[in-house]
Every structure is written in structure tokens, then in C-alpha cells.
C-alpha positions, 0 to 999 in steps of 0.5 A: 507193170505195162500190158503189151498192146496186142493184149489191150487191142482185143479188149478195147473195141474202139481202138481195135476198130481203128487198128483194123481199118489201118491194117485193111488199108495197109494191105490194100496199098501193099497189094497195089504196090506189089502189082505195080499199079502204083509206087510209094514215094517220100514227100517232104513237109515243104511239098505236101500239096494236101496242106492246101486243102487241109490246113490254114496257110499264110498267103505265101505258102498258099500261093506256092502250093496253089502254083504247084498244083497248077491253079492259075490266079485270074488276076494275072491272066489277060 
């Protein structure tokens, strides 16, 4: 027999605290989108600029993302 997740979460404080954080963040973002402060857009895997700061990348991928955020390679500046 499988126990439904809503019944498990209140009994597991570690999991509940993680879920609570996600719910608060979700409501915060939803409120700002509804107020017109920001908009949410899909970003494909190839264009995830945060990968530059969060993942080990090969040279080509690193250079592509670096150029996308506007960082200049000083070797080519005269």
C-alpha cells in the first residue's frame, strides 16, 4: 500500500521544511508575476547562462556562455 504524499509530509519535518520553502518561494514569484513586476519565460538548456557559474564546462561552452553575458576576453582587446 502506498501512502499519499500529503499524509507523509506533516510527519517528516525535514521534507516538510523543504516543501514549505518551495511553497513560499512559489507564492512570492506568483505575486510578482501577477503584479506585472516580472515575467517568466522558458529558457532552453542551450541558453542556461547560469551554467557558466554552476557547472564544469568545456572550453567551447564556457566561451559561448561568457560571450552571451557580455564578458570580454582581454587577449583580443587592443
